[in-house]
C-alpha positions as a Markdown table, in Angstrom:
| # | Residue | x | y | z |
|---|---|---|---|---|
| 1 | Met | -9.3 | -25.6 | -5.3 |
| 2 | Met | -11.1 | -22.3 | -5.1 |
| 3 | Asp | -14.5 | -21.9 | -6.8 |
| 4 | Arg | -13.6 | -19.6 | -9.7 |
| 5 | Thr | -17.2 | -18.4 | -10.0 |
| 6 | Arg | -17.3 | -17.4 | -6.3 |
| 7 | Val | -13.9 | -15.7 | -6.5 |
| 8 | Gly | -15.0 | -13.8 | -9.6 |
| 9 | Ala | -18.3 | -12.7 | -8.0 |
| 10 | Val | -16.5 | -11.5 | -4.8 |
| 11 | Ala | -13.9 | -9.6 | -6.8 |
| 12 | Trp | -16.7 | -7.9 | -8.9 |
| 13 | Leu | -18.6 | -7.0 | -5.8 |
| 14 | Gly | -15.4 | -5.7 | -4.1 |
| 15 | Arg | -14.6 | -3.5 | -7.0 |
| 16 | Arg | -18.1 | -2.1 | -7.1 |
| 17 | Val | -18.2 | -1.3 | -3.3 |
| 18 | Ile | -14.7 | 0.4 | -3.5 |
| 19 | Gly | -15.9 | 2.5 | -6.4 |
| 20 | Leu | -19.3 | 3.4 | -5.0 |
| 21 | Ile | -17.8 | 4.5 | -1.6 |
| 22 | Gly | -14.5 | 5.9 | -3.0 |
| 23 | Arg | -16.3 | 8.4 | -5.3 |
| 24 | Thr | -18.0 | 10.0 | -2.3 |
| 25 | Leu | -14.9 | 10.6 | -0.2 |
| 26 | Arg | -13.5 | 14.1 | 0.3 |
| 27 | Trp | -9.8 | 14.1 | 0.2 |
| 28 | Asn | -7.0 | 16.2 | 1.7 |
| 29 | Val | -3.6 | 15.3 | 0.2 |
| 30 | Val | -0.3 | 16.5 | 1.8 |
| 31 | Gly | 3.1 | 15.9 | 0.2 |
| 32 | Trp | 2.2 | 14.8 | -3.3 |
| 33 | Glu | 5.1 | 16.9 | -4.6 |
| 34 | Lys | 7.5 | 14.4 | -2.9 |
| 35 | Leu | 6.2 | 11.7 | -5.3 |
| 36 | Glu | 6.6 | 13.9 | -8.3 |
| 37 | Ala | 10.1 | 14.8 | -7.2 |
| 38 | Val | 11.1 | 11.1 | -7.2 |
| 39 | His | 9.9 | 10.6 | -10.7 |
| 40 | Gly | 11.5 | 13.9 | -11.7 |
| 41 | Ala | 14.8 | 12.6 | -10.5 |
| 42 | Gly | 14.4 | 9.5 | -12.8 |
| 43 | Lys | 13.6 | 7.1 | -10.0 |
| 44 | Arg | 10.6 | 4.9 | -9.3 |
| 45 | Trp | 8.2 | 4.6 | -6.4 |
| 46 | Ile | 8.5 | 1.8 | -3.8 |
| 47 | Leu | 5.4 | 2.7 | -1.9 |
| 48 | Ala | 4.9 | 1.4 | 1.7 |
| 49 | Phe | 1.7 | 1.5 | 3.7 |
| 50 | Trp | -0.3 | -0.6 | 6.2 |
| 51 | His | -2.4 | -3.6 | 5.1 |
| 52 | Gly | -5.5 | -2.4 | 7.0 |
| 53 | Arg | -5.7 | 0.8 | 4.8 |
| 54 | Leu | -5.8 | -1.2 | 1.5 |
| 55 | Phe | -9.3 | -0.1 | 0.7 |
| 56 | Leu | -8.4 | 3.6 | 0.8 |
| 57 | Ala | -5.0 | 3.1 | -0.9 |
| 58 | Ser | -6.3 | 1.0 | -3.7 |
| 59 | Trp | -8.9 | 3.6 | -4.5 |
| 60 | Tyr | -6.7 | 6.6 | -4.4 |
| 61 | Phe | -3.8 | 5.2 | -6.4 |
| 62 | Arg | -5.9 | 3.4 | -9.0 |
| 63 | Asn | -5.2 | 3.3 | -12.7 |
| 64 | Arg | -1.5 | 4.1 | -12.4 |
| 65 | Gly | -0.3 | 0.6 | -13.3 |
| 66 | Ile | 1.4 | 0.1 | -9.9 |
| 67 | Ala | 2.5 | -3.4 | -9.1 |
| 68 | Val | 1.3 | -4.7 | -5.7 |
| 69 | Met | 2.4 | -7.9 | -4.0 |
| 70 | Thr | -0.4 | -10.1 | -2.9 |
| 71 | Ser | -0.3 | -13.4 | -1.1 |
| 72 | Arg | -1.0 | -16.8 | -2.8 |
| 73 | Asn | -3.7 | -17.8 | -0.4 |
| 74 | Arg | -7.5 | -17.3 | -0.9 |
| 75 | Asp | -7.6 | -13.8 | 0.5 |
| 76 | Gly | -4.7 | -12.9 | -1.7 |
| 77 | Glu | -6.7 | -14.2 | -4.7 |
| 78 | Tyr | -9.6 | -12.0 | -3.8 |
| 79 | Ile | -7.4 | -8.9 | -3.4 |
| 80 | Ala | -5.5 | -9.6 | -6.6 |
| 81 | Arg | -8.7 | -9.8 | -8.7 |
| 82 | Val | -10.0 | -6.6 | -7.1 |
| 83 | Ile | -6.9 | -4.5 | -7.6 |
| 84 | Arg | -6.5 | -5.7 | -11.2 |
| 85 | Arg | -9.9 | -4.3 | -11.8 |
| 86 | Leu | -8.7 | -1.0 | -10.4 |
| 87 | Gly | -5.7 | -0.8 | -12.8 |
| 88 | Tyr | -2.9 | -2.5 | -10.7 |
| 89 | Thr | -0.6 | -5.3 | -11.6 |
| 90 | Ala | -0.8 | -8.1 | -9.0 |
| 91 | Val | 2.4 | -9.9 | -8.2 |
| 92 | Arg | 1.7 | -13.1 | -6.3 |
| 93 | Gly | 3.8 | -14.0 | -3.3 |
| 94 | Ser | 4.4 | -13.0 | 0.3 |
| 95 | Ser | 7.1 | -13.1 | 3.0 |
| 96 | Ser | 6.2 | -16.7 | 3.7 |
| 97 | Val | 5.2 | -18.3 | 0.3 |
| 98 | Gly | 6.7 | -17.4 | -3.1 |
| 99 | Gly | 8.5 | -14.4 | -1.8 |
| 100 | His | 11.7 | -14.7 | -3.8 |
| 101 | Gly | 10.0 | -15.1 | -7.1 |
| 102 | Ala | 7.7 | -12.2 | -6.3 |
| 103 | Ala | 10.7 | -10.0 | -5.3 |
| 104 | Arg | 12.4 | -10.8 | -8.6 |
| 105 | Glu | 9.3 | -9.8 | -10.5 |
| 106 | Met | 9.0 | -6.5 | -8.5 |
| 107 | Leu | 12.7 | -5.8 | -9.3 |
| 108 | Arg | 12.1 | -6.5 | -13.0 |
| 109 | Ile | 9.1 | -4.1 | -13.0 |
| 110 | Leu | 11.2 | -1.3 | -11.3 |
| 111 | Arg | 14.0 | -1.8 | -13.8 |
| 112 | Gln | 11.6 | -1.5 | -16.6 |
| 113 | Gly | 10.3 | 1.9 | -15.3 |
| 114 | Gly | 7.3 | 0.7 | -13.3 |
| 115 | Asp | 6.2 | 1.6 | -9.7 |
| 116 | Val | 5.5 | -0.9 | -6.9 |
| 117 | Gly | 3.7 | -1.0 | -3.6 |
| 118 | Phe | 3.7 | -3.0 | -0.4 |
| 119 | Ala | 1.1 | -3.5 | 2.3 |
| 120 | Ile | 4.2 | -3.8 | 4.5 |
| 121 | Asp | 2.7 | -5.7 | 7.5 |
| 122 | Gly | 0.9 | -8.3 | 5.3 |
| 123 | Pro | -0.2 | -10.8 | 4.5 |
| 124 | Arg | -0.9 | -11.9 | 8.1 |
| 125 | Gly | 0.8 | -9.5 | 10.5 |
| 126 | Pro | 1.6 | -8.7 | 13.1 |
| 127 | Arg | -0.4 | -5.6 | 12.6 |
| 128 | Tyr | 1.7 | -2.4 | 12.2 |
| 129 | Val | 5.0 | -4.2 | 12.1 |
| 130 | Ala | 7.0 | -3.5 | 8.9 |
| 131 | Lys | 8.6 | -6.4 | 7.1 |
| 132 | Ala | 11.8 | -6.0 | 5.2 |
| 133 | Gly | 10.5 | -6.5 | 1.6 |
| 134 | Ala | 10.5 | -2.8 | 0.7 |
| 135 | Ala | 14.0 | -2.2 | 2.1 |
| 136 | Tyr | 15.3 | -5.2 | 0.1 |
| 137 | Leu | 13.9 | -3.8 | -3.1 |
| 138 | Ala | 15.4 | -0.4 | -2.4 |
| 139 | Trp | 18.8 | -2.0 | -1.8 |
| 140 | Lys | 18.7 | -4.0 | -5.0 |
| 141 | Ser | 17.1 | -1.4 | -7.3 |
| 142 | Gly | 18.5 | 1.9 | -6.1 |
| 143 | Asn | 15.0 | 3.4 | -5.8 |
| 144 | Pro | 13.7 | 5.1 | -2.6 |
| 145 | Val | 11.0 | 3.8 | -0.3 |
| 146 | Ile | 8.1 | 6.2 | 0.0 |
| 147 | Pro | 6.0 | 5.6 | 3.1 |
| 148 | Phe | 2.5 | 7.0 | 3.1 |
| 149 | Gly | -0.3 | 7.3 | 5.7 |
| 150 | Ile | -3.9 | 7.2 | 4.6 |
| 151 | Ser | -6.8 | 7.6 | 7.0 |
| 152 | Val | -10.5 | 8.3 | 7.0 |
| 153 | Glu | -12.6 | 10.1 | 9.6 |
| 154 | Arg | -15.6 | 7.8 | 9.7 |
| 155 | Lys | -15.2 | 4.1 | 9.0 |
| 156 | Trp | -16.1 | 0.5 | 9.8 |
| 157 | Met | -13.4 | -1.8 | 11.1 |
| 158 | Leu | -13.5 | -5.5 | 10.5 |
| 159 | Arg | -12.5 | -8.0 | 13.1 |
| 160 | Ser | -9.5 | -9.3 | 11.0 |
| 161 | Trp | -5.9 | -9.4 | 12.1 |
| 162 | Asp | -5.3 | -6.0 | 10.4 |
| 163 | Arg | -8.5 | -4.3 | 11.6 |
| 164 | Phe | -9.3 | -3.7 | 8.0 |
| 165 | Glu | -10.9 | -0.3 | 7.5 |
| 166 | Ile | -13.9 | 0.4 | 5.2 |
| 167 | Pro | -14.7 | 4.1 | 4.9 |
| 168 | Lys | -18.2 | 5.3 | 5.5 |
| 169 | Pro | -19.7 | 7.1 | 2.5 |
| 170 | Phe | -19.1 | 10.9 | 2.2 |
| 171 | Ser | -16.5 | 10.8 | 4.9 |
| 172 | Arg | -13.3 | 12.9 | 4.8 |
| 173 | Ala | -10.0 | 11.2 | 4.1 |
| 174 | Val | -6.4 | 12.3 | 4.2 |
| 175 | Leu | -3.4 | 11.1 | 2.4 |
| 176 | Leu | 0.0 | 12.0 | 3.9 |
| 177 | Ile | 3.1 | 11.3 | 1.8 |
| 178 | Gly | 6.3 | 10.9 | 3.9 |
| 179 | Asp | 9.8 | 11.8 | 3.0 |
| 180 | Pro | 11.4 | 9.4 | 0.6 |
| 181 | Ile | 13.8 | 7.0 | 2.3 |
| 182 | Pro | 16.8 | 6.6 | 0.0 |
| 183 | Ala | 18.2 | 3.3 | -1.2 |
| 184 | Glu | 21.4 | 4.1 | 0.7 |
| 185 | Cys | 19.6 | 3.3 | 4.0 |
| 186 | Ala | 20.1 | -0.3 | 3.1 |
| 187 | Ala | 23.8 | 0.1 | 2.1 |
| 188 | Ala | 25.8 | -3.1 | 2.2 |
| 189 | Gly | 22.5 | -5.0 | 2.7 |
| 190 | Glu | 21.9 | -3.6 | 6.2 |
| 191 | Leu | 18.2 | -4.1 | 5.8 |
| 192 | Asp | 17.2 | -3.9 | 9.4 |
| 193 | Asp | 18.3 | -0.3 | 9.8 |
| 194 | Cys | 16.3 | 0.6 | 6.7 |
| 195 | Arg | 13.3 | -1.4 | 7.9 |
| 196 | Ala | 13.4 | 0.4 | 11.2 |
| 197 | Arg | 13.4 | 3.8 | 9.3 |
| 198 | Ile | 10.4 | 2.7 | 7.4 |
| 199 | Gln | 8.6 | 1.5 | 10.6 |
| 200 | Gln | 9.2 | 4.8 | 12.3 |
| 201 | Ala | 8.0 | 6.9 | 9.3 |
| 202 | Leu | 4.8 | 4.8 | 8.9 |
| 203 | Asp | 4.1 | 5.0 | 12.7 |
| 204 | Glu | 4.3 | 8.7 | 12.6 |
| 205 | Leu | 2.2 | 9.1 | 9.5 |
| 206 | Arg | -0.5 | 6.8 | 11.0 |
| 207 | Leu | -0.7 | 8.7 | 14.2 |
| 208 | Arg | -0.8 | 12.0 | 12.4 |
| 209 | Gly | -3.4 | 10.9 | 9.9 |
| 210 | Asp | -5.7 | 9.2 | 12.4 |
| 211 | Gly | -5.6 | 12.4 | 14.5 |
| 212 | Trp | -6.1 | 14.7 | 11.5 |
| 213 | Trp | -9.6 | 15.8 | 12.4 |
| 214 | Ala | -9.2 | 16.4 | 16.1 |
| 215 | Gly | -10.1 | 19.9 | 16.8 |
| 216 | Arg | -10.7 | 20.7 | 13.1 |
| 217 | Arg | -14.1 | 22.1 | 12.0 |
| 218 | Glu | -16.0 | 20.9 | 9.0 |
| 219 | Lys | -15.3 | 23.1 | 6.1 |
């Protein structure tokens, strides 16, 4: 059983670090109108991004009430407590443990007008390999998957499976919103075709975002 005091202390510290660094970042956002168009059409967001960019994503999309799936292991408990402090709903489960119950909860949230998000290669990888959870929710709910890439110019990278990125203070960051992938991509339950489209979109956004500052001058 996890030490609740330790978990609480780590969560408090994590939230403080994200806030202290996040407030110093200088953002360039491309494609936000795509997200607005989805809501304008009466649909909800199924956001998909890479696990290693969770620091940046959790800061930028904070306080919107987005539901994010986190694993039931110790790392997932830390993440859940941090993101709750940032204004998210944590749905506990993963592709390996508790996934069916978590998917049902995510579907319930979508049907009640909420938005959801997936660190789509989590909770344990392989790194940059999309799983089918977002495609499944699109098929069942009728809402589009919206891939996004989020990158930072200067960062530290942990030696974890996802090469977790922590931005350096006062760095430049970029958020690239991809084209929504409609629920019809998983028509008749053909999830792998939809998963492959999500994979391709996220790969392209990652490469574009990570190369964003090449040849660009400081403004």
